[in-house]
PDB file of N, CA, C and O in Angstrom, chain B, residues numbered from 101:
ATOM      1  N   UNK B 101      18.999 -45.799  27.330  1.00  0.00           N
ATOM      2  CA  UNK B 101      19.065 -45.140  26.255  1.00  0.00           C
ATOM      3  C   UNK B 101      16.958 -45.482  25.411  1.00  0.00           C
ATOM      4  O   UNK B 101      15.956 -44.824  25.135  1.00  0.00           O
ATOM      5  N   UNK B 102      17.205 -46.203  25.394  1.00  0.00           N
ATOM      6  CA  UNK B 102      15.080 -46.574  24.600  1.00  0.00           C
ATOM      7  C   UNK B 102      14.456 -45.478  25.374  1.00  0.00           C
ATOM      8  O   UNK B 102      13.955 -44.498  24.822  1.00  0.00           O
ATOM      9  N   UNK B 103      14.495 -45.680  26.896  1.00  0.00           N
ATOM     10  CA  UNK B 103      13.426 -45.008  27.286  1.00  0.00           C
ATOM     11  C   UNK B 103      13.300 -43.810  27.094  1.00  0.00           C
ATOM     12  O   UNK B 103      12.225 -43.230  26.938  1.00  0.00           O
ATOM     13  N   UNK B 104      14.744 -43.158  27.082  1.00  0.00           N
ATOM     14  CA  UNK B 104      15.279 -41.828  26.867  1.00  0.00           C
ATOM     15  C   UNK B 104      14.063 -41.490  25.084  1.00  0.00           C
ATOM     16  O   UNK B 104      13.086 -40.753  24.948  1.00  0.00           O
ATOM     17  N   UNK B 105      14.478 -42.041  24.483  1.00  0.00           N
ATOM     18  CA  UNK B 105      13.873 -42.358  22.961  1.00  0.00           C
ATOM     19  C   UNK B 105      12.375 -42.103  22.794  1.00  0.00           C
ATOM     20  O   UNK B 105      11.725 -41.470  21.962  1.00  0.00           O
ATOM     21  N   UNK B 106      12.057 -42.815  23.873  1.00  0.00           N
ATOM     22  CA  UNK B 106      10.212 -42.966  23.897  1.00  0.00           C
ATOM     23  C   UNK B 106      10.280 -42.125  24.539  1.00  0.00           C
ATOM     24  O   UNK B 106      10.233 -41.227  23.698  1.00  0.00           O
ATOM     25  N   UNK B 107      10.375 -41.577  25.597  1.00  0.00           N
ATOM     26  CA  UNK B 107      10.284 -39.902  26.185  1.00  0.00           C
ATOM     27  C   UNK B 107      10.187 -39.136  25.109  1.00  0.00           C
ATOM     28  O   UNK B 107       9.116 -38.589  24.846  1.00  0.00           O
ATOM     29  N   UNK B 108      11.626 -38.934  24.088  1.00  0.00           N
ATOM     30  CA  UNK B 108      11.667 -37.833  23.489  1.00  0.00           C
ATOM     31  C   UNK B 108      10.578 -37.761  22.312  1.00  0.00           C
ATOM     32  O   UNK B 108      10.105 -36.673  21.987  1.00  0.00           O
ATOM     33  N   UNK B 109      10.175 -39.026  21.647  1.00  0.00           N
ATOM     34  CA  UNK B 109       8.808 -39.367  20.908  1.00  0.00           C
ATOM     35  C   UNK B 109       7.802 -39.103  21.441  1.00  0.00           C
ATOM     36  O   UNK B 109       7.084 -38.537  20.616  1.00  0.00           O
ATOM     37  N   UNK B 110       7.210 -39.210  22.598  1.00  0.00           N
ATOM     38  CA  UNK B 110       5.745 -38.411  23.034  1.00  0.00           C
ATOM     39  C   UNK B 110       5.962 -37.351  23.710  1.00  0.00           C
ATOM     40  O   UNK B 110       5.170 -37.223  24.644  1.00  0.00           O
ATOM     41  N   UNK B 111       6.652 -36.613  23.617  1.00  0.00           N
ATOM     42  CA  UNK B 111       7.127 -35.101  24.430  1.00  0.00           C
ATOM     43  C   UNK B 111       6.659 -34.525  23.736  1.00  0.00           C
ATOM     44  O   UNK B 111       7.402 -34.281  22.786  1.00  0.00           O
ATOM     45  N   UNK B 112       5.370 -33.960  23.634  1.00  0.00           N
ATOM     46  CA  UNK B 112       4.508 -32.848  22.549  1.00  0.00           C
ATOM     47  C   UNK B 112       4.657 -31.030  23.563  1.00  0.00           C
ATOM     48  O   UNK B 112       3.795 -30.159  23.672  1.00  0.00           O
ATOM     49  N   UNK B 113       5.910 -31.059  24.053  1.00  0.00           N
ATOM     50  CA  UNK B 113       6.137 -29.610  24.260  1.00  0.00           C
ATOM     51  C   UNK B 113       6.660 -28.871  22.870  1.00  0.00           C
ATOM     52  O   UNK B 113       7.342 -29.347  21.962  1.00  0.00           O
ATOM     53  N   UNK B 114       6.177 -27.722  23.001  1.00  0.00           N
ATOM     54  CA  UNK B 114       6.427 -27.068  21.474  1.00  0.00           C
ATOM     55  C   UNK B 114       5.615 -27.012  19.819  1.00  0.00           C
ATOM     56  O   UNK B 114       5.703 -26.355  18.782  1.00  0.00           O
ATOM     57  N   UNK B 115       4.469 -28.641  20.614  1.00  0.00           N
ATOM     58  CA  UNK B 115       4.183 -28.606  19.309  1.00  0.00           C
ATOM     59  C   UNK B 115       2.757 -27.361  18.876  1.00  0.00           C
ATOM     60  O   UNK B 115       2.365 -27.311  17.710  1.00  0.00           O
ATOM     61  N   UNK B 116       2.450 -26.921  19.404  1.00  0.00           N
ATOM     62  CA  UNK B 116       1.822 -25.343  19.490  1.00  0.00           C
ATOM     63  C   UNK B 116       2.082 -24.697  18.453  1.00  0.00           C
ATOM     64  O   UNK B 116       1.517 -24.496  17.377  1.00  0.00           O
ATOM     65  N   UNK B 117       3.832 -24.144  19.343  1.00  0.00           N
ATOM     66  CA  UNK B 117       4.019 -23.008  18.047  1.00  0.00           C
ATOM     67  C   UNK B 117       4.494 -23.743  16.833  1.00  0.00           C
ATOM     68  O   UNK B 117       4.513 -22.943  15.897  1.00  0.00           O
ATOM     69  N   UNK B 118       4.958 -25.153  16.391  1.00  0.00           N
ATOM     70  CA  UNK B 118       5.166 -24.832  15.348  1.00  0.00           C
ATOM     71  C   UNK B 118       3.470 -25.111  14.889  1.00  0.00           C
ATOM     72  O   UNK B 118       3.186 -24.944  13.703  1.00  0.00           O
ATOM     73  N   UNK B 119       2.760 -25.386  15.524  1.00  0.00           N
ATOM     74  CA  UNK B 119       1.553 -25.558  14.161  1.00  0.00           C
ATOM     75  C   UNK B 119       0.941 -23.740  14.041  1.00  0.00           C
ATOM     76  O   UNK B 119       0.236 -23.159  13.216  1.00  0.00           O
ATOM     77  N   UNK B 120       1.467 -23.411  15.005  1.00  0.00           N
ATOM     78  CA  UNK B 120       1.377 -21.420  14.967  1.00  0.00           C
ATOM     79  C   UNK B 120       2.076 -20.893  13.429  1.00  0.00           C
ATOM     80  O   UNK B 120       1.758 -20.345  12.374  1.00  0.00           O
ATOM     81  N   UNK B 121       3.201 -21.462  14.111  1.00  0.00           N
ATOM     82  CA  UNK B 121       4.016 -21.228  12.626  1.00  0.00           C
ATOM     83  C   UNK B 121       3.935 -21.448  11.497  1.00  0.00           C
ATOM     84  O   UNK B 121       4.058 -20.641  10.577  1.00  0.00           O
ATOM     85  N   UNK B 122       3.656 -22.902  11.425  1.00  0.00           N
ATOM     86  CA  UNK B 122       2.335 -23.337  10.106  1.00  0.00           C
ATOM     87  C   UNK B 122       1.522 -22.900   9.138  1.00  0.00           C
ATOM     88  O   UNK B 122       1.499 -22.925   7.908  1.00  0.00           O
ATOM     89  N   UNK B 123       0.535 -22.291  10.443  1.00  0.00           N
ATOM     90  CA  UNK B 123      -0.777 -21.155  10.097  1.00  0.00           C
ATOM     91  C   UNK B 123       0.051 -19.749   9.234  1.00  0.00           C
ATOM     92  O   UNK B 123      -0.175 -19.373   8.084  1.00  0.00           O
ATOM     93  N   UNK B 124       0.965 -19.218  10.145  1.00  0.00           N
ATOM     94  CA  UNK B 124       1.523 -18.148   9.873  1.00  0.00           C
ATOM     95  C   UNK B 124       1.693 -17.895   8.405  1.00  0.00           C
ATOM     96  O   UNK B 124       1.181 -17.054   7.666  1.00  0.00           O
ATOM     97  N   UNK B 125       2.624 -18.937   8.173  1.00  0.00           N
ATOM     98  CA  UNK B 125       3.353 -19.441   7.051  1.00  0.00           C
ATOM     99  C   UNK B 125       2.441 -19.434   5.767  1.00  0.00           C
ATOM    100  O   UNK B 125       2.872 -18.877   4.757  1.00  0.00           O
ATOM    101  N   UNK B 126       1.614 -19.829   5.762  1.00  0.00           N
ATOM    102  CA  UNK B 126       0.381 -20.480   5.405  1.00  0.00           C
ATOM    103  C   UNK B 126      -0.382 -18.797   4.639  1.00  0.00           C
ATOM    104  O   UNK B 126      -0.307 -18.279   3.525  1.00  0.00           O
ATOM    105  N   UNK B 127      -0.973 -18.473   5.748  1.00  0.00           N
ATOM    106  CA  UNK B 127      -1.442 -16.877   5.703  1.00  0.00           C
ATOM    107  C   UNK B 127      -0.204 -15.980   4.624  1.00  0.00           C
ATOM    108  O   UNK B 127      -0.641 -15.389   3.637  1.00  0.00           O
ATOM    109  N   UNK B 128       1.009 -15.962   4.866  1.00  0.00           N
ATOM    110  CA  UNK B 128       1.706 -15.260   4.022  1.00  0.00           C
ATOM    111  C   UNK B 128       1.536 -15.754   3.182  1.00  0.00           C
ATOM    112  O   UNK B 128       1.126 -14.937   2.359  1.00  0.00           O
ATOM    113  N   UNK B 129       1.619 -17.333   2.504  1.00  0.00           N
ATOM    114  CA  UNK B 129       1.667 -17.614   1.444  1.00  0.00           C
ATOM    115  C   UNK B 129       0.479 -17.151   0.368  1.00  0.00           C
ATOM    116  O   UNK B 129       0.678 -16.773  -0.787  1.00  0.00           O
ATOM    117  N   UNK B 130      -0.857 -17.283   1.068  1.00  0.00           N
ATOM    118  CA  UNK B 130      -2.314 -17.292   0.272  1.00  0.00           C
ATOM    119  C   UNK B 130      -1.704 -15.471   0.250  1.00  0.00           C
ATOM    120  O   UNK B 130      -1.373 -15.154  -0.893  1.00  0.00           O
ATOM    121  N   UNK B 131      -1.509 -14.197   1.404  1.00  0.00           N
ATOM    122  CA  UNK B 131      -1.606 -12.830   0.930  1.00  0.00           C
ATOM    123  C   UNK B 131      -0.112 -12.619  -0.449  1.00  0.00           C
ATOM    124  O   UNK B 131      -0.317 -12.078  -1.536  1.00  0.00           O
ATOM    125  N   UNK B 132       0.928 -13.046  -0.123  1.00  0.00           N
ATOM    126  CA  UNK B 132       1.397 -13.147  -1.294  1.00  0.00           C
ATOM    127  C   UNK B 132       0.378 -13.667  -2.706  1.00  0.00           C
ATOM    128  O   UNK B 132      -0.118 -12.817  -3.444  1.00  0.00           O
ATOM    129  N   UNK B 133       0.236 -14.677  -2.860  1.00  0.00           N
ATOM    130  CA  UNK B 133      -0.622 -14.572  -4.326  1.00  0.00           C
ATOM    131  C   UNK B 133      -1.672 -13.839  -4.397  1.00  0.00           C
ATOM    132  O   UNK B 133      -2.132 -13.335  -5.422  1.00  0.00           O
ATOM    133  N   UNK B 134      -2.029 -13.765  -3.465  1.00  0.00           N
ATOM    134  CA  UNK B 134      -2.894 -12.308  -3.555  1.00  0.00           C
ATOM    135  C   UNK B 134      -2.910 -11.062  -4.216  1.00  0.00           C
ATOM    136  O   UNK B 134      -3.540 -10.456  -5.082  1.00  0.00           O
ATOM    137  N   UNK B 135      -1.719 -10.897  -3.257  1.00  0.00           N
ATOM    138  CA  UNK B 135      -1.013  -9.652  -3.947  1.00  0.00           C
ATOM    139  C   UNK B 135      -0.413  -9.746  -5.461  1.00  0.00           C
ATOM    140  O   UNK B 135      -0.165  -8.722  -6.098  1.00  0.00           O
ATOM    141  N   UNK B 136      -0.263 -10.666  -5.832  1.00  0.00           N
ATOM    142  CA  UNK B 136       0.561 -10.876  -6.876  1.00  0.00           C
ATOM    143  C   UNK B 136      -0.125 -10.716  -8.119  1.00  0.00           C
ATOM    144  O   UNK B 136       0.284 -10.481  -9.255  1.00  0.00           O
ATOM    145  N   UNK B 137      -1.626 -10.958  -7.487  1.00  0.00           N
ATOM    146  CA  UNK B 137      -2.723 -11.550  -8.541  1.00  0.00           C
ATOM    147  C   UNK B 137      -3.456  -9.878  -9.281  1.00  0.00           C
ATOM    148  O   UNK B 137      -3.776  -9.641 -10.445  1.00  0.00           O
ATOM    149  N   UNK B 138      -3.527  -8.848  -7.864  1.00  0.00           N
ATOM    150  CA  UNK B 138      -4.123  -8.185  -8.544  1.00  0.00           C
ATOM    151  C   UNK B 138      -2.981  -6.569  -8.376  1.00  0.00           C
ATOM    152  O   UNK B 138      -3.406  -5.427  -8.197  1.00  0.00           O
ATOM    153  N   UNK B 139      -1.662  -6.947  -8.492  1.00  0.00           N
ATOM    154  CA  UNK B 139      -0.435  -6.226  -8.333  1.00  0.00           C
ATOM    155  C   UNK B 139      -0.680  -5.463  -9.264  1.00  0.00           C
ATOM    156  O   UNK B 139      -1.034  -4.337  -8.914  1.00  0.00           O
ATOM    157  N   UNK B 140      -0.607  -5.714 -10.653  1.00  0.00           N
ATOM    158  CA  UNK B 140      -1.359  -5.226 -11.562  1.00  0.00           C
ATOM    159  C   UNK B 140      -2.194  -3.776 -11.799  1.00  0.00           C
ATOM    160  O   UNK B 140      -1.863  -2.733 -12.363  1.00  0.00           O
ATOM    161  N   UNK B 141      -3.323  -4.158 -11.168  1.00  0.00           N
ATOM    162  CA  UNK B 141      -4.449  -3.360 -10.894  1.00  0.00           C
ATOM    163  C   UNK B 141      -4.090  -1.884  -9.654  1.00  0.00           C
ATOM    164  O   UNK B 141      -4.245  -0.668  -9.765  1.00  0.00           O
ATOM    165  N   UNK B 142      -3.545  -2.798  -8.498  1.00  0.00           N
ATOM    166  CA  UNK B 142      -3.120  -1.882  -7.550  1.00  0.00           C
ATOM    167  C   UNK B 142      -2.093  -0.710  -8.618  1.00  0.00           C
ATOM    168  O   UNK B 142      -2.614   0.382  -8.846  1.00  0.00           O
ATOM    169  N   UNK B 143      -1.288  -0.871  -8.964  1.00  0.00           N
ATOM    170  CA  UNK B 143      -0.108  -0.527  -9.995  1.00  0.00           C
ATOM    171  C   UNK B 143      -0.638   0.996 -10.221  1.00  0.00           C
ATOM    172  O   UNK B 143      -0.359   2.107  -9.771  1.00  0.00           O
ATOM    173  N   UNK B 144      -1.745   0.331 -11.360  1.00  0.00           N
ATOM    174  CA  UNK B 144      -2.046   1.602 -11.709  1.00  0.00           C
ATOM    175  C   UNK B 144      -2.853   2.789 -11.511  1.00  0.00           C
ATOM    176  O   UNK B 144      -3.061   3.834 -12.127  1.00  0.00           O
ATOM    177  N   UNK B 145      -3.491   1.889  -9.698  1.00  0.00           N
ATOM    178  CA  UNK B 145      -4.523   2.882  -9.509  1.00  0.00           C
ATOM    179  C   UNK B 145      -3.861   3.749  -8.274  1.00  0.00           C
ATOM    180  O   UNK B 145      -4.458   4.625  -7.649  1.00  0.00           O
ATOM    181  N   UNK B 146      -2.654   3.369  -8.079  1.00  0.00           N
ATOM    182  CA  UNK B 146      -1.539   4.587  -7.281  1.00  0.00           C
ATOM    183  C   UNK B 146      -0.917   5.100  -7.852  1.00  0.00           C
ATOM    184  O   UNK B 146      -0.213   5.970  -7.340  1.00  0.00           O
ATOM    185  N   UNK B 147      -0.837   4.730  -9.660  1.00  0.00           N
ATOM    186  CA  UNK B 147      -0.312   5.795  -9.815  1.00  0.00           C
ATOM    187  C   UNK B 147      -1.463   7.434 -10.733  1.00  0.00           C
ATOM    188  O   UNK B 147      -1.194   8.566 -11.134  1.00  0.00           O
ATOM    189  N   UNK B 148      -2.540   6.679 -10.662  1.00  0.00           N
ATOM    190  CA  UNK B 148      -3.584   7.698 -10.717  1.00  0.00           C
ATOM    191  C   UNK B 148      -3.514   8.522  -9.658  1.00  0.00           C
ATOM    192  O   UNK B 148      -3.241   9.686  -9.952  1.00  0.00           O
ATOM    193  N   UNK B 149      -3.726   8.212  -8.148  1.00  0.00           N
ATOM    194  CA  UNK B 149      -3.683   8.886  -6.881  1.00  0.00           C
ATOM    195  C   UNK B 149      -2.447   9.685  -7.055  1.00  0.00           C
ATOM    196  O   UNK B 149      -2.552  10.763  -6.470  1.00  0.00           O
ATOM    197  N   UNK B 150      -1.710   9.582  -7.448  1.00  0.00           N
ATOM    198  CA  UNK B 150       0.213   9.933  -7.707  1.00  0.00           C
ATOM    199  C   UNK B 150       0.138  11.254  -8.440  1.00  0.00           C
ATOM    200  O   UNK B 150       0.872  12.202  -8.163  1.00  0.00           O
ATOM    201  N   UNK B 151      -1.128  11.277  -9.743  1.00  0.00           N
ATOM    202  CA  UNK B 151      -1.157  12.448 -10.696  1.00  0.00           C
ATOM    203  C   UNK B 151      -1.853  13.013 -10.583  1.00  0.00           C
ATOM    204  O   UNK B 151      -1.984  14.017 -11.283  1.00  0.00           O
ATOM    205  N   UNK B 152      -3.003  12.552  -9.276  1.00  0.00           N
ATOM    206  CA  UNK B 152      -3.882  13.873  -9.037  1.00  0.00           C
ATOM    207  C   UNK B 152      -3.231  14.321  -8.136  1.00  0.00           C
ATOM    208  O   UNK B 152      -3.252  15.534  -8.348  1.00  0.00           O
ATOM    209  N   UNK B 153      -2.700  14.157  -7.322  1.00  0.00           N
ATOM    210  CA  UNK B 153      -1.921  14.835  -5.969  1.00  0.00           C
ATOM    211  C   UNK B 153      -1.256  15.186  -6.372  1.00  0.00           C
ATOM    212  O   UNK B 153      -1.139  16.306  -5.875  1.00  0.00           O
ATOM    213  N   UNK B 154      -0.174  14.982  -7.443  1.00  0.00           N
ATOM    214  CA  UNK B 154       0.765  15.966  -7.622  1.00  0.00           C
ATOM    215  C   UNK B 154       0.324  17.503  -8.536  1.00  0.00           C
ATOM    216  O   UNK B 154       0.677  18.673  -8.393  1.00  0.00           O
ATOM    217  N   UNK B 155      -0.624  16.801  -9.519  1.00  0.00           N
ATOM    218  CA  UNK B 155      -1.468  18.073 -10.326  1.00  0.00           C
ATOM    219  C   UNK B 155      -2.207  19.148  -9.277  1.00  0.00           C
ATOM    220  O   UNK B 155      -2.462  20.247  -9.770  1.00  0.00           O
ATOM    221  N   UNK B 156      -2.420  19.023  -8.462  1.00  0.00           N
ATOM    222  CA  UNK B 156      -3.532  19.622  -7.685  1.00  0.00           C
ATOM    223  C   UNK B 156      -2.622  20.474  -5.862  1.00  0.00           C
ATOM    224  O   UNK B 156      -2.999  21.178  -4.925  1.00  0.00           O
ATOM    225  N   UNK B 157      -1.143  19.687  -6.376  1.00  0.00           N
ATOM    226  CA  UNK B 157      -0.745  20.878  -5.612  1.00  0.00           C
ATOM    227  C   UNK B 157       0.338  21.792  -6.019  1.00  0.00           C
ATOM    228  O   UNK B 157       1.296  22.214  -5.372  1.00  0.00           O
ATOM    229  N   UNK B 158      -0.081  22.034  -7.414  1.00  0.00           N
ATOM    230  CA  UNK B 158       1.345  23.190  -7.913  1.00  0.00           C
ATOM    231  C   UNK B 158       1.593  23.983  -7.239  1.00  0.00           C
ATOM    232  O   UNK B 158       0.939  24.049  -6.198  1.00  0.00           O
ATOM    233  N   UNK B 159       2.373  24.712  -7.423  1.00  0.00           N
ATOM    234  CA  UNK B 159       2.405  26.398  -6.280  1.00  0.00           C
ATOM    235  C   UNK B 159       2.182  27.241  -7.609  1.00  0.00           C
ATOM    236  O   UNK B 159       2.705  26.901  -8.671  1.00  0.00           O
ATOM    237  N   UNK B 160       1.233  28.552  -7.461  1.00  0.00           N
ATOM    238  CA  UNK B 160       1.204  29.117  -8.646  1.00  0.00           C
ATOM    239  C   UNK B 160       1.736  30.731  -7.773  1.00  0.00           C
ATOM    240  O   UNK B 160       1.901  31.761  -8.427  1.00  0.00           O
TER     241      UNK B 160
END
């Protein structure tokens, strides 16, 4: 039983996937924070674009 626990403790299979998962989570957090910081400005830009597009496509 003790030898199995020692073997299990030293086993590093799957360690790379955990590291990739942590990096992916960190990148996702950074993206969310960045989008939250500039969210108001982007909303105004998209609203202005929507106004311009809707005004230029009117049928006469």
